[in-house]
C-alpha positions in Angstrom: 2.4 -79.6 -51.3 3.8 -80.4 -47.8 7.1 -79.0 -49.0 5.5 -75.7 -49.9 3.7 -75.4 -46.5 7.0 -76.2 -44.8 8.7 -73.3 -46.7 5.8 -71.1 -45.7 6.3 -72.1 -42.0 10.0 -71.2 -42.1 9.3 -67.9 -43.8 6.7 -67.0 -41.2 9.1 -67.9 -38.4 11.8 -65.7 -39.9 9.4 -62.8 -40.3 8.4 -63.1 -36.6 12.0 -63.0 -35.5 12.7 -60.1 -37.8 9.8 -58.2 -36.3 11.1 -58.7 -32.8 14.6 -57.5 -34.0 13.0 -54.4 -35.4 11.3 -53.7 -32.1 14.7 -53.6 -30.3 17.0 -52.2 -33.0 14.7 -49.6 -34.6 12.0 -48.6 -32.1 10.9 -45.8 -34.5 9.8 -48.5 -37.0 7.5 -50.0 -34.4 4.4 -49.9 -36.6 6.2 -51.8 -39.4 7.5 -54.3 -36.9 3.9 -54.9 -35.6 2.6 -55.4 -39.2 5.4 -57.8 -40.0 4.7 -59.8 -36.8 1.1 -60.3 -37.7 2.1 -61.4 -41.3 4.6 -63.9 -39.8 2.1 -65.3 -37.3 -0.4 -65.7 -40.1 2.0 -67.8 -42.1 3.0 -69.9 -39.1 -0.7 -70.5 -38.4 -1.3 -71.5 -42.0 1.6 -74.0 -41.7 0.2 -75.3 -38.4 -3.3 -75.9 -40.0 -1.6 -77.8 -42.8 -0.2 -80.2 -40.3 -3.4 -81.0 -38.5 -3.2 -84.8 -39.1 0.2 -85.0 -37.5 -0.9 -82.9 -34.6 -4.0 -85.0 -33.9 -1.9 -88.2 -34.2 0.6 -86.8 -31.7 -2.0 -86.1 -29.0 -3.4 -89.6 -29.3 0.0 -91.0 -28.1 0.9 -91.7 -24.4 3.8 -89.3 -24.7 1.4 -86.5 -25.5 -0.3 -87.0 -22.1 3.0 -86.6 -20.3 3.9 -83.7 -22.5 0.6 -82.0 -21.7 1.4 -81.9 -18.0 4.7 -80.3 -18.8 3.0 -77.9 -21.2 0.5 -76.9 -18.5 3.3 -76.2 -16.1 5.1 -74.0 -18.6 1.9 -72.1 -19.4 1.2 -71.5 -15.6 4.8 -70.2 -15.2 4.3 -68.0 -18.2 1.0 -66.7 -16.9 2.7 -65.8 -13.6 5.4 -63.9 -15.5 2.9 -62.1 -17.6 0.8 -61.1 -14.5 3.9 -59.8 -12.7 4.9 -57.7 -15.8 1.3 -56.4 -16.1 1.2 -55.3 -12.5 4.7 -53.8 -12.8 3.6 -51.9 -15.9 0.5 -50.6 -14.1 2.5 -49.4 -11.1 5.3 -48.0 -13.3 7.7 -47.3 -10.5 11.4 -46.5 -11.1 14.4 -45.7 -9.0 17.4 -43.6 -10.0 20.5 -44.9 -8.2 23.1 -42.5 -9.8 25.0 -40.3 -7.4 23.8 -37.0 -9.0 20.4 -38.4 -10.2 21.4 -37.9 -13.8 18.5 -40.1 -15.0 15.8 -38.1 -13.2 14.3 -34.7 -13.9 15.1 -31.8 -11.6 12.6 -30.6 -9.1 12.1 -27.5 -11.2 11.1 -29.5 -14.3 8.8 -31.7 -12.2 7.0 -28.7 -10.8 6.5 -27.2 -14.2 5.1 -30.5 -15.5 2.8 -30.9 -12.6 1.4 -27.3 -13.2 0.3 -28.2 -16.7 -3.4 -27.5 -17.1 -3.7 -28.6 -20.8 -2.0 -31.2 -23.1 1.4 -30.3 -24.4 3.1 -32.0 -27.3 6.8 -32.3 -28.0 7.6 -33.0 -31.7 11.1 -34.0 -32.4 12.5 -33.5 -35.9 15.7 -35.4 -36.5 17.2 -38.3 -38.3 15.9 -41.8 -37.3 19.3 -42.7 -36.0 19.3 -39.7 -33.6 15.9 -40.2 -31.9 17.4 -42.1 -29.0 19.2 -39.1 -27.6 15.8 -37.4 -27.2 13.8 -40.4 -26.2 15.5 -41.1 -22.9 14.9 -37.5 -21.7 11.4 -37.0 -23.0 10.3 -40.4 -21.6 10.8 -38.8 -18.2 8.6 -36.0 -19.2 5.7 -38.3 -20.1 6.3 -40.3 -16.9 5.9 -37.2 -14.7 2.8 -35.8 -16.5 -0.1 -37.5 -18.3 -0.5 -34.2 -20.2 2.7 -34.7 -22.2 2.9 -36.5 -25.5 5.8 -36.9 -27.8 6.1 -37.5 -31.6 9.2 -38.3 -33.6 9.5 -37.2 -37.2 12.3 -37.7 -39.7 12.3 -34.6 -42.0 13.8 -36.8 -44.8 10.9 -39.3 -44.8 8.1 -36.8 -44.0 9.2 -33.6 -45.7 5.6 -32.3 -45.9 5.3 -32.2 -42.2 8.7 -30.7 -41.8 7.7 -27.8 -44.2 4.5 -27.3 -42.2 6.5 -26.7 -39.1 9.1 -24.7 -41.0 12.0 -26.9 -39.8 15.4 -25.5 -40.8 17.8 -27.9 -39.0 18.0 -31.4 -37.6 17.6 -31.8 -33.9 14.7 -29.2 -33.6 12.0 -29.8 -30.9 8.7 -28.1 -31.4 6.6 -27.6 -28.2 2.9 -26.9 -28.7 0.8 -25.7 -25.7 -2.6 -24.2 -25.8 -2.0 -22.8 -29.3 1.4 -21.3 -28.6 4.5 -22.8 -30.2 8.1 -22.7 -29.1 11.1 -24.5 -30.6 14.5 -25.5 -29.1 17.5 -27.1 -30.8 18.9 -29.1 -27.9 18.1 -32.4 -26.0 19.2 -31.1 -22.6 16.6 -30.9 -19.8 17.3 -27.2 -19.2 16.6 -26.2 -22.8 13.5 -28.4 -23.1 12.1 -27.2 -19.8 12.8 -23.5 -20.6 11.1 -24.0 -24.0 8.1 -25.4 -22.2 8.0 -22.5 -19.7 8.1 -20.1 -22.6 5.2 -21.8 -24.2 3.3 -21.7 -20.9 4.1 -18.1 -20.2 1.5 -15.4 -20.9 3.7 -12.5 -20.0 7.2 -11.1 -20.4 9.3 -10.9 -17.2 12.1 -8.4 -16.9 14.8 -8.0 -14.3 16.4 -4.6 -14.1 19.9 -4.2 -12.6 20.2 -0.7 -11.1 23.4 1.0 -12.3 25.2 4.3 -11.6 26.3 3.7 -8.0 29.2 1.1 -8.5 26.8 -1.9 -8.6 27.7 -5.2 -10.1 27.5 -5.2 -13.9 25.1 -7.8 -15.3 27.2 -8.4 -18.4 30.7 -8.2 -16.9 32.6 -11.4 -17.4 35.3 -10.9 -14.8 35.2 -12.5 -11.4 33.2 -9.7 -9.8 30.7 -9.6 -12.7 27.2 -11.0 -13.0 27.3 -12.5 -16.5 26.7 -16.0 -15.2 23.7 -14.8 -13.2 22.4 -12.9 -16.2 22.8 -16.0 -18.4 20.9 -18.1 -15.8 18.1 -15.6 -15.7 17.8 -15.6 -19.5 17.7 -19.4 -19.5 14.8 -19.0 -17.0 13.1 -16.8 -19.5 13.7 -13.4 -17.9 14.8 -10.4 -19.9 17.8 -8.7 -18.3 18.1 -4.9 -18.6 20.3 -2.2 -17.1 18.4 0.6 -15.2 20.0 4.1 -14.8 17.3 5.6 -12.6 19.0 9.0 -12.5 18.1 9.4 -16.2 14.4 8.7 -15.7 11.8 9.6 -13.2 10.2 6.3 -12.5 11.0 2.6 -12.5 9.7 1.1 -15.8 6.2 -0.2 -15.5 7.3 -3.6 -17.1 9.8 -4.3 -14.3 9.2 -7.7 -12.7 12.2 -7.3 -10.3 14.6 -4.5 -9.6 18.0 -5.6 -8.4 20.5 -3.5 -6.5 23.7 -5.5 -6.2 26.6 -4.1 -4.1 26.4 -0.3 -4.6 29.4 1.7 -3.4 27.7 5.1 -3.5 24.3 6.2 -2.3 21.1 6.7 -4.3 20.1 10.3 -5.1 17.1 11.6 -3.2 15.0 11.4 -6.4 16.1 7.8 -7.1 15.2 6.8 -3.5 11.7 8.3 -3.9 11.3 6.5 -7.3 12.1 3.2 -5.6 9.6 3.9 -2.8 6.9 4.7 -5.3 7.8 1.5 -7.2 7.4 -0.6 -4.0 4.1 1.1 -3.1 2.7 -0.2 -6.4 3.5 -3.9 -5.6 7.1 -3.6 -6.7 9.7 -6.4 -6.2 13.1 -5.4 -4.9 16.3 -7.3 -4.2 19.1 -5.4 -2.3 22.5 -6.9 -1.7 24.7 -4.7 0.5 28.4 -5.5 1.4 30.2 -4.6 4.6 31.6 -1.1 4.9 35.3 -2.1 4.5 38.2 0.0 3.2 39.0 3.7 3.3 36.5 4.5 0.5 33.6 2.7 2.1 30.8 5.1 3.2 27.3 4.7 4.6 24.4 4.7 2.1 21.7 6.5 4.1 19.1 6.8 1.3 19.3 3.1 0.4 19.6 2.0 4.0 16.6 4.1 4.8 14.5 2.2 2.3 15.6 -1.1 3.7 14.9 -0.1 7.3 11.4 1.1 6.4 10.7 -2.6 5.5 11.7 -3.9 9.0 15.3 -4.8 8.2 18.4 -4.0 10.2 21.8 -3.7 8.5 24.7 -4.8 10.7 27.8 -2.7 10.6 30.0 -5.8 10.9 31.6 -8.6 9.1 30.7 -12.3 9.6 33.6 -14.5 10.7 33.1 -18.2 10.3 35.3 -20.8 12.1 33.3 -23.8 11.2 36.2 -25.1 9.1 34.1 -25.5 5.9 36.6 -23.2 4.1 40.2 -22.2 4.8 39.2 -18.5 5.0 37.2 -17.4 8.1 36.0 -14.3 6.2 33.9 -16.6 4.0 30.7 -17.4 5.8 29.1 -20.8 5.1 25.4 -21.4 5.5 23.5 -24.6 5.7 20.5 -23.5 7.8 17.5 -22.1 5.9 14.4 -21.3 8.0 11.1 -22.3 6.5 9.9 -20.1 3.6 8.8 -20.6 0.0 12.4 -19.7 -1.2 14.0 -22.4 1.0 11.4 -25.1 0.7 13.3 -28.4 0.1 16.5 -26.4 -0.2 19.4 -28.0 1.8 22.5 -27.1 -0.2 25.5 -25.3 1.2 25.9 -21.6 0.2 28.9 -19.4 0.8 29.1 -15.7 1.3 32.6 -14.0 1.0 32.9 -10.9 3.3 29.2 -10.7 4.4 27.5 -8.5 6.9 24.6 -9.5 9.2 21.0 -8.7 8.0 18.4 -9.2 10.7 14.6 -8.5 11.0 13.5 -5.7 13.3 11.8 -7.3 16.2 8.1 -6.5 16.0 8.4 -5.1 12.5 8.1 -1.6 11.2 4.7 -0.1 10.1 3.3 -3.6 9.7 6.2 -4.9 7.7 7.6 -8.0 9.5 10.8 -9.4 7.9 11.8 -13.1 8.1 15.3 -14.7 8.0 15.8 -17.1 5.2 19.5 -18.0 5.6 21.9 -18.1 8.6 25.4 -19.3 9.5 26.4 -22.0 12.0 27.1 -21.5 15.8 30.8 -21.5 15.0 30.5 -18.0 13.6 30.0 -14.5 14.9 29.5 -10.9 13.6 32.7 -9.0 14.1 32.0 -5.3 14.9 35.6 -4.1 15.1 36.1 -3.7 11.3 39.6 -2.1 11.8 40.9 -5.3 13.4 40.2 -7.3 10.3 43.0 -5.5 8.4 45.5 -5.9 11.3 47.9 -8.7 11.8 46.8 -9.5 15.3 43.7 -11.5 14.2 40.2 -11.2 15.6 38.3 -13.0 18.3 34.8 -13.1 19.6 34.1 -10.3 22.1 30.5 -9.7 23.0 31.4 -6.8 25.3 32.7 -4.8 22.3 29.5 -5.4 20.3 30.3 -8.7 18.6 27.3 -11.0 18.0 27.5 -14.7 18.5 26.2 -17.0 15.8 24.1 -18.2 14.1 24.1 -15.0 12.1 21.3 -14.0 9.7 22.6 -13.2 6.2 19.4 -12.7 4.3 15.8 -11.7 5.0 12.5 -11.4 3.1 9.5 -9.3 3.7 6.2 -8.9 1.8 3.1 -6.7 2.0 -0.2 -6.5 0.2 0.0 -3.8 -2.5 -1.8 -2.1 -5.3 -1.7 -3.4 -8.9 0.7 -1.4 -11.0 -0.6 0.0 -14.2 0.3 -2.1 -17.3 1.6 -5.0 -15.2 0.7 -8.5 -16.3 -2.0 -10.2 -14.2 -1.2 -13.9 -14.7 1.8 -16.1 -14.5 2.9 -19.1 -16.5 0.4 -21.5 -14.9 -2.5 -19.2 -15.7 -3.1 -18.3 -12.1 -4.0 -14.7 -11.2 -1.1 -12.8 -9.5 -2.1 -11.3 -6.1 -0.9 -7.7 -5.9 2.0 -7.8 -3.4 5.2 -6.0 -2.6 8.1 -8.2 -2.0 11.6 -7.4 -0.8 14.7 -9.6 -0.3 17.9 -8.2 1.4 21.2 -10.0 1.5 24.4 -9.0 3.4 26.7 -9.9 0.5 26.7 -9.2 -3.2 29.5 -11.6 -4.1 27.8 -14.9 -3.6 26.1 -14.9 -7.0 29.1 -13.3 -8.8 31.0 -15.1 -11.5 33.7 -16.0 -9.0 31.3 -18.2 -7.0 28.9 -19.2 -9.8 30.4 -22.7 -9.7 28.9 -23.2 -6.2 25.6 -25.0 -7.0 23.9 -23.8 -3.9 24.7 -20.1 -4.6 23.2 -20.1 -8.0 20.1 -22.1 -7.0 19.5 -20.0 -3.9 19.7 -16.7 -5.9 17.5 -18.1 -8.6 14.9 -19.2 -6.0 14.9 -15.7 -4.5 14.3 -14.2 -8.0 11.5 -16.6 -8.7 9.8 -15.8 -5.4 10.1 -12.0 -6.0 8.6 -12.6 -9.5 5.8 -14.6 -7.9 6.9 -17.6 -9.9 6.8 -20.1 -7.0 6.3 -23.0 -9.4 9.9 -22.4 -10.5 11.4 -22.5 -7.0 13.4 -25.8 -7.0 16.8 -27.3 -7.7 17.9 -26.5 -11.2 19.1 -29.3 -13.6 22.6 -30.6 -12.8 25.3 -31.2 -15.4 26.4 -34.7 -15.9 29.6 -35.5 -14.0 32.6 -36.8 -15.8 33.4 -40.1 -13.9 36.0 -41.4 -16.3 39.2 -42.7 -14.7 42.4 -41.1 -16.0 45.3 -43.6 -16.0 49.0 -43.3 -16.8 50.5 -45.4 -19.5 52.0 -47.7 -16.9 48.6 -48.2 -15.2 47.0 -48.9 -18.6 49.6 -51.5 -19.3 49.0 -53.1 -15.9 45.2 -53.2 -16.4 45.7 -54.8 -19.9 47.9 -57.6 -18.5 45.7 -58.2 -15.5 42.4 -58.3 -17.4 43.4 -59.7 -20.9 46.3 -62.0 -20.0 46.6 -62.9 -16.3 42.9 -63.5 -15.4 42.1 -65.7 -18.5 45.4 -67.5 -17.9 44.4 -68.3 -14.3 41.0 -69.7 -15.5 42.8 -71.7 -18.2 45.3 -73.1 -15.8 42.6 -74.0 -13.3 40.8 -75.9 -16.0 44.0 -77.8 -16.9 44.6 -78.6 -13.3 41.1 -79.9 -12.8 41.3 -82.0 -15.9 44.7 -83.5 -14.8 43.3 -84.5 -11.4 40.3 -86.2 -12.9 42.5 -88.0 -15.4 
């Protein structure tokens, strides 16, 4: 009989260890591991009860008393460890020490999560072996919001649930929020957050690019195109459309933002009046005007007139920057951002090739008071002698000839209470009511968000923040998710050989020789 109980004890111990292994190797089988652990503990307890005579006899010996003291000490130490772990779990504080914070969510995602007003559920449909690539990211979502819950389902083991969700491919994440369902097929933060924003959104947002005057093309993939910007806007759940205002009388009623990027010819009178009517109905407008350089450059009185009506002065100059941040003084570098919703917690360098000054009119115009949101360093100035820029003699700061010493304002914003446009959506993604308001952003350069400079993280983030502010989506104004940096070391064949000999041969040999020497001395 004792032999049977002994076998039961060993089986129970093996089951307990197997349950612990399941917990670490296959976390998705956690419920099975827990059940196995209870079964194993039950068998171990049964074996322990069968040995009650030996246990009682042991505690009657003198050795048991000494052992009891040691046992109490171990239990106290164990209790301290458990208490520390309990307090740590309650506080649940973590620190990301990676250089680019790859293990943390971006500010944009955190803002979206903090704006949740109802529970949201992420359901991952993939093979059991693939759950980990989602788990690391989605754990951060649950950490930043108690409203988030996550479920992992293998379509092969639970086909009924997969059919219920109409799952067509592995790696699908279904996001449920307040009865609305969105699905993504990626484990990246950007795709998951965009899917969440879509589920939260109660309206369709459209950005219209004005065309017909030499403006930047939203779908052009060359260096001067805006295809990168358009892709970024679409990832932020904006629809991107072209607008030829000369072919229609009014700006479309569903326009969230109208963008005029680098026109080379002026608006028609009817187009200018349509823009004015749009702004009078709480319209949102971004204008980016380049310096008047080259023989074909000409003033744009109709467009400039609209901008001036909103308290903005366009400088007839080119910003020259000698700060040394770039090798080209015609590329203005900005790192100063006066306080505004667009620039809140924004401290990244932005660059502006061939920019002109854009400054607020002192005292405003008709109650419209503009505000600077980006300016250059003191090592820059606004060069008013445009002809000298194409000469070989170079340029120099000369206040007497109209040059303006830095810092130079490169972008301004202005807003004003307005009427609610007919057919316009009244709520944003968070469910908050949108206050009728006209908003205008003006930049002195249209190249900074172009494909040629899309690789500058500050440029894309700053442009996206400006669009979010215009669209009254302040909850999206933040730093966008960053791509993981490749930090692998590339070595030549000779370097690889050196590392091999140093780590595999030389270092172990030194340890071995040190051991031989120590043994020889003691001998």
